[in-house]
A tleap script that builds the chain and sets N, CA, C and O, in Angstrom:
source leaprc.protein.ff14SB
mol = sequence {
  NMET MET PHE ASN PHE GLU ILE GLY ILE ASP
  ILE VAL ASN ILE ASN ARG ILE LYS THR MET
  VAL GLU THR TYR GLY ALA LYS PHE LEU ASN
  LYS ILE TYR THR GLN ASN GLU LEU GLU GLU
  ALA LYS ARG GLY GLY HIE PHE TYR GLN SER
  LEU ALA GLY LYS PHE ALA ALA LYS GLU ALA
  PHE PHE LYS THR GLN SER ILE ASP ILE ILE
  THR PHE LYS ASN ILE GLU ILE LEU SER ALA
  PRO GLY GLY LYS PRO TYR CYS ILE PHE ARG
  ALA THR LYS ILE LYS ASN CYS THR LEU SER
  ILE SER HIE GLU LYS HIE TYR ALA VAL ALA
  VAL ALA PHE PHE PHE LYS CSER
}
set mol.1.N position { -3.647 72.696 8.254 }
set mol.1.CA position { -4.347 73.784 8.153 }
set mol.1.C position { -5.289 73.280 6.924 }
set mol.1.O position { -5.309 72.482 5.987 }
set mol.2.N position { -6.273 74.580 7.750 }
set mol.2.CA position { -7.209 74.614 7.640 }
set mol.2.C position { -8.224 75.227 6.457 }
set mol.2.O position { -8.979 75.967 7.088 }
set mol.3.N position { -8.474 75.259 5.528 }
set mol.3.CA position { -8.500 75.470 4.104 }
set mol.3.C position { -10.020 75.872 4.421 }
set mol.3.O position { -10.623 75.206 5.263 }
set mol.4.N position { -10.859 77.272 3.575 }
set mol.4.CA position { -12.091 77.609 3.881 }
set mol.4.C position { -12.541 77.941 3.136 }
set mol.4.O position { -12.624 79.170 3.126 }
set mol.5.N position { -13.158 77.230 1.989 }
set mol.5.CA position { -13.048 77.012 0.660 }
set mol.5.C position { -14.468 76.485 0.348 }
set mol.5.O position { -14.786 75.460 0.950 }
set mol.6.N position { -15.350 77.014 -0.479 }
set mol.6.CA position { -16.189 75.551 -1.673 }
set mol.6.C position { -16.381 74.838 -2.726 }
set mol.6.O position { -15.708 75.074 -3.729 }
set mol.7.N position { -17.202 73.962 -2.722 }
set mol.7.CA position { -16.925 73.434 -4.382 }
set mol.7.C position { -17.955 73.264 -4.599 }
set mol.7.O position { -18.762 72.743 -3.830 }
set mol.8.N position { -18.193 73.712 -5.829 }
set mol.8.CA position { -19.545 72.811 -6.910 }
set mol.8.C position { -19.082 71.716 -7.793 }
set mol.8.O position { -17.944 71.254 -7.885 }
set mol.9.N position { -20.698 71.215 -8.741 }
set mol.9.CA position { -20.204 70.503 -9.312 }
set mol.9.C position { -20.961 70.999 -10.552 }
set mol.9.O position { -21.297 72.124 -10.184 }
set mol.10.N position { -21.462 70.831 -11.875 }
set mol.10.CA position { -22.175 70.489 -11.994 }
set mol.10.C position { -22.439 69.632 -13.685 }
set mol.10.O position { -21.593 70.143 -14.419 }
set mol.11.N position { -23.192 68.665 -14.438 }
set mol.11.CA position { -22.976 68.156 -15.086 }
set mol.11.C position { -24.492 68.768 -16.325 }
set mol.11.O position { -25.659 68.740 -15.934 }
set mol.12.N position { -24.161 69.180 -17.529 }
set mol.12.CA position { -24.993 69.451 -18.257 }
set mol.12.C position { -25.366 68.644 -19.561 }
set mol.12.O position { -24.385 68.591 -20.301 }
set mol.13.N position { -26.716 67.853 -20.194 }
set mol.13.CA position { -26.218 67.232 -21.510 }
set mol.13.C position { -26.196 68.482 -22.668 }
set mol.13.O position { -26.655 69.614 -22.515 }
set mol.14.N position { -25.829 68.182 -23.323 }
set mol.14.CA position { -24.885 69.829 -24.585 }
set mol.14.C position { -26.510 70.002 -25.135 }
set mol.14.O position { -27.073 71.079 -25.334 }
set mol.15.N position { -27.336 68.075 -25.395 }
set mol.15.CA position { -28.026 68.305 -26.097 }
set mol.15.C position { -29.517 69.067 -25.700 }
set mol.15.O position { -30.317 69.092 -26.636 }
set mol.16.N position { -29.913 69.608 -24.581 }
set mol.16.CA position { -30.884 70.050 -23.769 }
set mol.16.C position { -30.645 71.008 -23.635 }
set mol.16.O position { -31.687 71.652 -23.507 }
set mol.17.N position { -29.146 72.080 -23.524 }
set mol.17.CA position { -28.973 73.417 -24.185 }
set mol.17.C position { -28.714 73.535 -25.672 }
set mol.17.O position { -28.112 74.551 -26.019 }
set mol.18.N position { -29.067 72.666 -26.615 }
set mol.18.CA position { -28.936 72.703 -27.758 }
set mol.18.C position { -30.930 72.622 -28.333 }
set mol.18.O position { -31.298 72.546 -29.505 }
set mol.19.N position { -31.752 72.665 -27.239 }
set mol.19.CA position { -33.277 72.236 -27.284 }
set mol.19.C position { -33.569 73.441 -26.951 }
set mol.19.O position { -33.915 74.317 -27.744 }
set mol.20.N position { -33.390 73.623 -25.181 }
set mol.20.CA position { -33.561 75.231 -24.688 }
set mol.20.C position { -33.415 76.219 -26.452 }
set mol.20.O position { -34.280 76.934 -26.959 }
set mol.21.N position { -32.355 75.965 -26.869 }
set mol.21.CA position { -32.008 77.834 -27.457 }
set mol.21.C position { -33.161 77.579 -28.723 }
set mol.21.O position { -34.011 78.419 -29.017 }
set mol.22.N position { -32.966 75.870 -29.599 }
set mol.22.CA position { -34.193 75.953 -30.474 }
set mol.22.C position { -35.423 76.301 -30.326 }
set mol.22.O position { -36.219 76.694 -31.178 }
set mol.23.N position { -35.566 76.134 -29.136 }
set mol.23.CA position { -37.327 76.251 -28.484 }
set mol.23.C position { -37.346 77.386 -28.546 }
set mol.23.O position { -37.747 78.015 -29.525 }
set mol.24.N position { -36.849 77.942 -27.348 }
set mol.24.CA position { -36.499 79.302 -26.853 }
set mol.24.C position { -35.763 80.540 -27.785 }
set mol.24.O position { -36.420 81.581 -27.798 }
set mol.25.N position { -35.081 80.552 -28.202 }
set mol.25.CA position { -33.730 81.104 -28.993 }
set mol.25.C position { -33.479 82.372 -27.827 }
set mol.25.O position { -33.272 82.394 -26.613 }
set mol.26.N position { -33.628 83.455 -28.971 }
set mol.26.CA position { -33.223 84.837 -28.122 }
set mol.26.C position { -33.421 84.412 -26.530 }
set mol.26.O position { -32.588 83.978 -25.734 }
set mol.27.N position { -35.173 84.767 -26.321 }
set mol.27.CA position { -35.172 84.470 -24.651 }
set mol.27.C position { -34.243 83.749 -23.616 }
set mol.27.O position { -33.622 84.040 -22.593 }
set mol.28.N position { -34.447 82.763 -24.335 }
set mol.28.CA position { -33.226 81.893 -23.589 }
set mol.28.C position { -31.696 81.756 -23.360 }
set mol.28.O position { -30.922 81.160 -22.612 }
set mol.29.N position { -31.675 82.518 -24.272 }
set mol.29.CA position { -30.247 82.802 -24.541 }
set mol.29.C position { -29.903 84.542 -23.957 }
set mol.29.O position { -28.756 84.918 -23.712 }
set mol.30.N position { -30.994 85.335 -23.829 }
set mol.30.CA position { -30.654 86.770 -23.245 }
set mol.30.C position { -30.034 86.700 -21.569 }
set mol.30.O position { -29.128 87.126 -20.852 }
set mol.31.N position { -31.167 85.891 -21.567 }
set mol.31.CA position { -31.577 85.375 -19.817 }
set mol.31.C position { -30.486 84.896 -19.489 }
set mol.31.O position { -30.400 85.306 -18.332 }
set mol.32.N position { -29.648 84.359 -19.666 }
set mol.32.CA position { -28.935 82.895 -18.892 }
set mol.32.C position { -27.334 83.357 -19.802 }
set mol.32.O position { -26.411 83.058 -19.044 }
set mol.33.N position { -26.842 83.894 -20.975 }
set mol.33.CA position { -25.503 84.749 -21.647 }
set mol.33.C position { -25.391 85.511 -21.757 }
set mol.33.O position { -26.314 86.152 -22.258 }
set mol.34.N position { -23.950 86.288 -21.340 }
set mol.34.CA position { -24.129 87.459 -21.334 }
set mol.34.C position { -23.461 87.972 -22.944 }
set mol.34.O position { -23.354 87.069 -23.773 }
set mol.35.N position { -23.096 89.164 -23.296 }
set mol.35.CA position { -22.760 89.282 -25.195 }
set mol.35.C position { -21.924 88.688 -25.123 }
set mol.35.O position { -21.851 87.511 -25.474 }
set mol.36.N position { -21.085 89.340 -24.654 }
set mol.36.CA position { -19.024 88.126 -24.885 }
set mol.36.C position { -19.137 87.142 -24.312 }
set mol.36.O position { -18.056 86.731 -23.891 }
set mol.37.N position { -20.371 86.239 -23.970 }
set mol.37.CA position { -20.003 84.485 -23.769 }
set mol.37.C position { -20.321 84.044 -25.064 }
set mol.37.O position { -19.647 83.276 -25.751 }
set mol.38.N position { -22.173 84.967 -25.570 }
set mol.38.CA position { -22.440 84.322 -26.444 }
set mol.38.C position { -21.521 84.572 -28.375 }
set mol.38.O position { -21.621 83.859 -29.373 }
set mol.39.N position { -21.105 85.248 -28.258 }
set mol.39.CA position { -19.948 85.739 -29.230 }
set mol.39.C position { -18.761 85.094 -28.985 }
set mol.39.O position { -17.920 85.180 -29.880 }
set mol.40.N position { -18.369 84.229 -27.621 }
set mol.40.CA position { -17.020 83.553 -27.114 }
set mol.40.C position { -17.967 82.300 -28.087 }
set mol.40.O position { -17.305 81.870 -29.032 }
set mol.41.N position { -18.871 81.914 -28.006 }
set mol.41.CA position { -19.413 80.152 -28.009 }
set mol.41.C position { -19.744 80.501 -29.826 }
set mol.41.O position { -19.901 79.511 -30.540 }
set mol.42.N position { -19.824 81.790 -30.421 }
set mol.42.CA position { -20.563 81.460 -32.004 }
set mol.42.C position { -18.460 81.666 -32.145 }
set mol.42.O position { -17.876 80.714 -32.663 }
set mol.43.N position { -17.971 82.357 -31.872 }
set mol.43.CA position { -16.312 82.026 -32.422 }
set mol.43.C position { -15.205 81.022 -32.346 }
set mol.43.O position { -14.120 80.901 -32.914 }
set mol.44.N position { -16.079 80.125 -31.148 }
set mol.44.CA position { -15.247 79.079 -31.393 }
set mol.44.C position { -15.195 77.602 -32.015 }
set mol.44.O position { -14.333 76.725 -31.992 }
set mol.45.N position { -16.750 77.709 -32.702 }
set mol.45.CA position { -16.652 76.893 -33.539 }
set mol.45.C position { -17.878 75.741 -32.699 }
set mol.45.O position { -18.717 75.220 -33.433 }
set mol.46.N position { -17.892 75.585 -31.984 }
set mol.46.CA position { -18.503 74.097 -30.808 }
set mol.46.C position { -19.625 75.271 -29.972 }
set mol.46.O position { -19.721 75.486 -28.764 }
set mol.47.N position { -20.316 75.837 -31.017 }
set mol.47.CA position { -21.582 76.744 -29.847 }
set mol.47.C position { -22.176 76.025 -28.860 }
set mol.47.O position { -22.146 76.368 -27.678 }
set mol.48.N position { -22.752 74.984 -29.297 }
set mol.48.CA position { -23.457 74.235 -28.035 }
set mol.48.C position { -22.785 73.741 -26.890 }
set mol.48.O position { -23.366 73.619 -25.811 }
set mol.49.N position { -21.606 73.454 -27.062 }
set mol.49.CA position { -21.056 72.515 -26.774 }
set mol.49.C position { -19.950 73.297 -25.223 }
set mol.49.O position { -19.609 72.895 -24.111 }
set mol.50.N position { -19.749 74.564 -26.045 }
set mol.50.CA position { -19.785 76.327 -25.384 }
set mol.50.C position { -20.557 76.760 -24.293 }
set mol.50.O position { -20.155 77.189 -23.211 }
set mol.51.N position { -21.828 76.588 -24.731 }
set mol.51.CA position { -23.152 77.149 -24.097 }
set mol.51.C position { -23.142 75.559 -22.750 }
set mol.51.O position { -23.242 75.389 -21.534 }
set mol.52.N position { -23.015 75.006 -23.603 }
set mol.52.CA position { -23.058 73.841 -21.725 }
set mol.52.C position { -21.822 74.077 -20.772 }
set mol.52.O position { -21.805 73.617 -19.630 }
set mol.53.N position { -21.143 74.565 -21.122 }
set mol.53.CA position { -20.027 74.552 -20.603 }
set mol.53.C position { -20.316 75.868 -19.591 }
set mol.53.O position { -20.646 75.824 -18.406 }
set mol.54.N position { -20.122 76.871 -20.305 }
set mol.54.CA position { -20.719 77.618 -19.599 }
set mol.54.C position { -21.690 77.771 -18.472 }
set mol.54.O position { -21.321 78.257 -17.403 }
set mol.55.N position { -22.981 77.354 -18.683 }
set mol.55.CA position { -23.748 76.931 -18.479 }
set mol.55.C position { -23.538 76.338 -16.864 }
set mol.55.O position { -23.560 76.884 -15.761 }
set mol.56.N position { -23.397 75.406 -17.174 }
set mol.56.CA position { -22.335 74.346 -16.249 }
set mol.56.C position { -21.914 74.779 -15.447 }
set mol.56.O position { -22.414 74.468 -14.366 }
set mol.57.N position { -20.777 75.733 -15.438 }
set mol.57.CA position { -19.826 76.191 -14.443 }
set mol.57.C position { -20.611 77.200 -13.897 }
set mol.57.O position { -20.218 77.522 -12.776 }
set mol.58.N position { -21.601 77.823 -14.303 }
set mol.58.CA position { -22.475 78.992 -13.874 }
set mol.58.C position { -22.981 78.142 -12.580 }
set mol.58.O position { -22.972 78.774 -11.523 }
set mol.59.N position { -23.471 76.635 -12.522 }
set mol.59.CA position { -24.344 76.507 -12.020 }
set mol.59.C position { -23.555 75.898 -10.758 }
set mol.59.O position { -24.097 75.773 -9.660 }
set mol.60.N position { -22.221 75.530 -11.016 }
set mol.60.CA position { -21.583 74.716 -10.233 }
set mol.60.C position { -20.904 75.911 -9.261 }
set mol.60.O position { -20.222 75.699 -8.258 }
set mol.61.N position { -21.362 77.552 -9.962 }
set mol.61.CA position { -20.422 78.066 -9.318 }
set mol.61.C position { -22.123 78.798 -8.052 }
set mol.61.O position { -21.590 79.389 -7.113 }
set mol.62.N position { -23.143 78.835 -7.948 }
set mol.62.CA position { -23.995 79.007 -7.497 }
set mol.62.C position { -24.096 77.979 -6.450 }
set mol.62.O position { -24.441 78.369 -5.335 }
set mol.63.N position { -23.812 76.531 -6.654 }
set mol.63.CA position { -23.641 75.637 -5.334 }
set mol.63.C position { -23.119 75.651 -4.508 }
set mol.63.O position { -23.336 74.938 -3.528 }
set mol.64.N position { -21.800 76.894 -4.682 }
set mol.64.CA position { -20.260 77.499 -3.504 }
set mol.64.C position { -21.072 77.800 -2.862 }
set mol.64.O position { -20.907 77.546 -1.669 }
set mol.65.N position { -23.120 78.890 -3.501 }
set mol.65.CA position { -23.015 79.828 -2.394 }
set mol.65.C position { -24.484 79.738 -1.761 }
set mol.65.O position { -25.302 78.885 -2.105 }
set mol.66.N position { -24.761 80.907 -0.613 }
set mol.66.CA position { -25.632 80.298 0.212 }
set mol.66.C position { -26.460 81.716 0.180 }
set mol.66.O position { -27.187 82.117 1.089 }
set mol.67.N position { -26.172 82.453 -1.179 }
set mol.67.CA position { -26.943 84.006 -1.480 }
set mol.67.C position { -27.799 83.684 -2.657 }
set mol.67.O position { -27.277 83.396 -3.734 }
set mol.68.N position { -28.857 83.713 -2.527 }
set mol.68.CA position { -30.018 84.403 -3.761 }
set mol.68.C position { -29.696 85.359 -4.511 }
set mol.68.O position { -30.387 85.503 -5.520 }
set mol.69.N position { -28.711 86.188 -4.307 }
set mol.69.CA position { -28.607 87.542 -5.499 }
set mol.69.C position { -28.204 87.372 -6.827 }
set mol.69.O position { -28.571 88.001 -7.820 }
set mol.70.N position { -27.518 86.580 -6.744 }
set mol.70.CA position { -26.193 86.134 -8.238 }
set mol.70.C position { -27.345 85.328 -8.866 }
set mol.70.O position { -28.085 84.518 -8.308 }
set mol.71.N position { -27.333 85.797 -10.361 }
set mol.71.CA position { -28.001 85.169 -11.391 }
set mol.71.C position { -27.261 84.492 -12.642 }
set mol.71.O position { -26.060 84.686 -12.460 }
set mol.72.N position { -27.424 83.907 -13.625 }
set mol.72.CA position { -26.891 83.774 -14.376 }
set mol.72.C position { -26.129 85.004 -15.187 }
set mol.72.O position { -24.953 85.033 -15.550 }
set mol.73.N position { -27.153 86.009 -15.361 }
set mol.73.CA position { -26.232 87.039 -16.128 }
set mol.73.C position { -25.036 87.785 -15.061 }
set mol.73.O position { -24.111 88.349 -15.645 }
set mol.74.N position { -25.023 87.811 -13.101 }
set mol.74.CA position { -24.286 88.407 -13.102 }
set mol.74.C position { -22.630 87.764 -13.011 }
set mol.74.O position { -21.764 88.480 -12.507 }
set mol.75.N position { -22.242 86.247 -13.583 }
set mol.75.CA position { -21.597 85.731 -13.754 }
set mol.75.C position { -21.195 85.238 -15.059 }
set mol.75.O position { -21.952 84.445 -15.619 }
set mol.76.N position { -20.027 85.618 -15.674 }
set mol.76.CA position { -20.027 86.177 -17.060 }
set mol.76.C position { -18.497 84.539 -17.239 }
set mol.76.O position { -17.295 84.745 -17.068 }
set mol.77.N position { -18.905 83.612 -17.475 }
set mol.77.CA position { -17.845 82.786 -17.815 }
set mol.77.C position { -16.792 83.012 -19.731 }
set mol.77.O position { -17.141 82.606 -20.839 }
set mol.78.N position { -15.993 83.510 -19.469 }
set mol.78.CA position { -15.282 83.514 -20.494 }
set mol.78.C position { -13.902 82.182 -20.239 }
set mol.78.O position { -13.553 81.552 -19.240 }
set mol.79.N position { -13.314 82.196 -21.985 }
set mol.79.CA position { -12.114 81.764 -21.764 }
set mol.79.C position { -10.765 82.080 -22.581 }
set mol.79.O position { -10.530 82.350 -23.758 }
set mol.80.N position { -9.899 81.908 -21.293 }
set mol.80.CA position { -8.180 83.403 -21.533 }
set mol.80.C position { -7.781 82.399 -23.159 }
set mol.80.O position { -8.334 81.550 -23.857 }
set mol.81.N position { -6.127 83.384 -23.120 }
set mol.81.CA position { -5.920 83.049 -24.793 }
set mol.81.C position { -5.215 81.076 -23.916 }
set mol.81.O position { -4.538 80.959 -22.895 }
set mol.82.N position { -5.628 80.169 -24.639 }
set mol.82.CA position { -5.332 78.996 -24.349 }
set mol.82.C position { -6.204 77.314 -23.467 }
set mol.82.O position { -6.012 76.108 -23.312 }
set mol.83.N position { -7.347 78.604 -23.085 }
set mol.83.CA position { -8.105 77.999 -23.217 }
set mol.83.C position { -9.283 77.498 -21.757 }
set mol.83.O position { -10.363 76.936 -21.578 }
set mol.84.N position { -8.092 78.211 -20.929 }
set mol.84.CA position { -8.854 78.394 -19.753 }
set mol.84.C position { -9.713 79.235 -18.922 }
set mol.84.O position { -9.574 80.450 -18.784 }
set mol.85.N position { -10.533 78.569 -18.425 }
set mol.85.CA position { -12.169 79.372 -17.939 }
set mol.85.C position { -11.571 80.571 -17.024 }
set mol.85.O position { -10.498 80.565 -16.419 }
set mol.86.N position { -12.353 81.397 -17.069 }
set mol.86.CA position { -12.309 82.057 -15.721 }
set mol.86.C position { -13.767 82.971 -15.503 }
set mol.86.O position { -14.427 83.521 -16.384 }
set mol.87.N position { -13.991 82.941 -14.232 }
set mol.87.CA position { -15.551 84.315 -14.201 }
set mol.87.C position { -14.934 86.131 -14.020 }
set mol.87.O position { -13.929 86.706 -13.603 }
set mol.88.N position { -16.134 86.452 -14.570 }
set mol.88.CA position { -16.004 88.244 -14.071 }
set mol.88.C position { -17.585 88.234 -13.095 }
set mol.88.O position { -18.686 87.786 -13.417 }
set mol.89.N position { -17.263 88.726 -12.180 }
set mol.89.CA position { -19.004 88.568 -11.498 }
set mol.89.C position { -18.495 90.251 -11.655 }
set mol.89.O position { -17.471 90.929 -11.571 }
set mol.90.N position { -20.526 90.450 -12.051 }
set mol.90.CA position { -21.212 91.629 -12.589 }
set mol.90.C position { -21.589 91.764 -11.164 }
set mol.90.O position { -21.847 90.727 -10.553 }
set mol.91.N position { -21.668 93.111 -10.439 }
set mol.91.CA position { -22.648 93.158 -9.570 }
set mol.91.C position { -22.709 93.094 -8.287 }
set mol.91.O position { -23.449 93.776 -7.578 }
set mol.92.N position { -21.742 92.070 -7.839 }
set mol.92.CA position { -21.163 91.414 -6.513 }
set mol.92.C position { -19.744 91.812 -6.208 }
set mol.92.O position { -18.853 92.339 -6.874 }
set mol.93.N position { -19.841 91.390 -5.003 }
set mol.93.CA position { -18.596 91.719 -4.819 }
set mol.93.C position { -17.577 90.392 -3.982 }
set mol.93.O position { -16.924 90.284 -2.944 }
set mol.94.N position { -18.052 89.276 -5.541 }
set mol.94.CA position { -17.459 87.874 -5.230 }
set mol.94.C position { -16.172 88.556 -6.360 }
set mol.94.O position { -16.359 89.600 -6.985 }
set mol.95.N position { -14.918 87.754 -6.450 }
set mol.95.CA position { -13.941 87.644 -6.848 }
set mol.95.C position { -13.072 86.369 -6.849 }
set mol.95.O position { -12.387 86.210 -7.860 }
set mol.96.N position { -12.985 85.401 -5.846 }
set mol.96.CA position { -11.943 84.444 -5.634 }
set mol.96.C position { -12.138 82.666 -6.290 }
set mol.96.O position { -11.641 81.569 -6.034 }
set mol.97.N position { -13.055 83.163 -7.146 }
set mol.97.CA position { -13.140 81.328 -8.145 }
set mol.97.C position { -11.893 81.123 -9.102 }
set mol.97.O position { -10.960 81.680 -9.679 }
set mol.98.N position { -12.551 79.912 -8.855 }
set mol.98.CA position { -11.175 79.034 -9.758 }
set mol.98.C position { -12.034 78.158 -10.779 }
set mol.98.O position { -12.690 77.675 -9.856 }
set mol.99.N position { -12.519 77.617 -11.775 }
set mol.99.CA position { -13.066 76.759 -12.783 }
set mol.99.C position { -12.520 76.009 -13.726 }
set mol.99.O position { -11.668 76.217 -14.590 }
set mol.100.N position { -13.233 74.995 -13.372 }
set mol.100.CA position { -12.124 73.722 -14.887 }
set mol.100.C position { -13.698 73.577 -15.185 }
set mol.100.O position { -14.711 73.594 -14.487 }
set mol.101.N position { -13.436 73.434 -16.477 }
set mol.101.CA position { -14.774 72.887 -17.222 }
set mol.101.C position { -14.413 71.949 -18.751 }
set mol.101.O position { -13.574 72.137 -19.632 }
set mol.102.N position { -15.188 71.176 -18.615 }
set mol.102.CA position { -14.820 69.149 -19.616 }
set mol.102.C position { -16.067 69.496 -20.745 }
set mol.102.O position { -17.042 70.198 -20.476 }
set mol.103.N position { -15.878 69.015 -21.719 }
set mol.103.CA position { -16.915 68.424 -22.451 }
set mol.103.C position { -16.401 67.294 -23.023 }
set mol.103.O position { -15.203 67.062 -23.183 }
set mol.104.N position { -17.349 66.569 -23.341 }
set mol.104.CA position { -17.737 65.150 -23.862 }
set mol.104.C position { -18.498 64.920 -24.762 }
set mol.104.O position { -19.592 65.431 -24.520 }
set mol.105.N position { -18.461 64.216 -26.023 }
set mol.105.CA position { -19.570 64.134 -26.423 }
set mol.105.C position { -21.035 63.794 -25.962 }
set mol.105.O position { -21.587 63.306 -26.949 }
set mol.106.N position { -22.063 63.841 -24.719 }
set mol.106.CA position { -22.711 64.463 -24.460 }
set mol.106.C position { -23.039 65.436 -23.691 }
set mol.106.O position { -24.036 66.055 -23.318 }
set mol.107.N position { -21.639 65.391 -23.524 }
set mol.107.CA position { -21.606 66.163 -22.053 }
set mol.107.C position { -20.607 67.451 -21.872 }
set mol.107.O position { -19.531 67.675 -22.428 }
set mol.108.N position { -21.292 68.181 -20.954 }
set mol.108.CA position { -20.332 69.031 -19.900 }
set mol.108.C position { -20.417 69.291 -18.780 }
set mol.108.O position { -21.487 69.126 -18.195 }
set mol.109.N position { -19.428 69.726 -18.214 }
set mol.109.CA position { -19.214 69.649 -16.799 }
set mol.109.C position { -18.450 70.560 -16.226 }
set mol.109.O position { -17.570 71.174 -16.830 }
set mol.110.N position { -18.631 70.656 -15.452 }
set mol.110.CA position { -17.930 71.972 -14.599 }
set mol.110.C position { -17.846 71.907 -12.920 }
set mol.110.O position { -18.934 71.731 -12.370 }
set mol.111.N position { -16.798 72.018 -12.145 }
set mol.111.CA position { -16.393 72.464 -10.861 }
set mol.111.C position { -15.921 73.998 -10.772 }
set mol.111.O position { -15.153 74.577 -11.540 }
set mol.112.N position { -16.484 74.434 -9.799 }
set mol.112.CA position { -16.276 76.126 -9.103 }
set mol.112.C position { -15.564 75.637 -7.991 }
set mol.112.O position { -15.892 74.553 -7.508 }
set mol.113.N position { -14.519 76.369 -7.462 }
set mol.113.CA position { -13.449 76.559 -5.800 }
set mol.113.C position { -13.879 78.846 -6.412 }
set mol.113.O position { -13.758 79.651 -7.335 }
set mol.114.N position { -14.486 78.649 -4.685 }
set mol.114.CA position { -15.223 80.080 -4.736 }
set mol.114.C position { -14.334 79.696 -3.183 }
set mol.114.O position { -14.783 79.101 -2.203 }
set mol.115.N position { -13.025 80.240 -3.377 }
set mol.115.CA position { -12.516 80.731 -1.880 }
set mol.115.C position { -12.704 82.038 -1.380 }
set mol.115.O position { -12.488 83.086 -1.989 }
set mol.116.N position { -13.305 81.843 0.274 }
set mol.116.CA position { -13.711 82.093 1.063 }
set mol.116.C position { -12.252 82.865 1.984 }
set mol.116.O position { -11.287 82.377 2.572 }
set mol.117.N position { -12.935 84.932 1.606 }
set mol.117.CA position { -12.233 85.689 2.221 }
set mol.117.C position { -12.092 85.203 3.868 }
set mol.117.O position { -11.408 85.863 4.650 }
savepdb mol mol.pdb
quit
């Protein structure tokens, strides 16, 4: 059986994201995250951990693609009830992505599977 998919993985130091937010503030946040992502991160009680997971997920997804038109804000990473992450793609025709995000004390890691049509 032949599978037609791409896989990407990324790991982010949570303190790196915290430093970027403290250094660049809204300029960094608004370049990388959608308003929905920021609101979800604030509600969850683990702001920097959530941001790092979303950042890692976006980077992991980028690694599945060979096109450069996708930006950080074209991909919205949110959580379904129960915590399962999912993607919403804006201004792209992409729709078949599955994510997994994990957090540990200092790191967030994400894996993205992109199923090709």
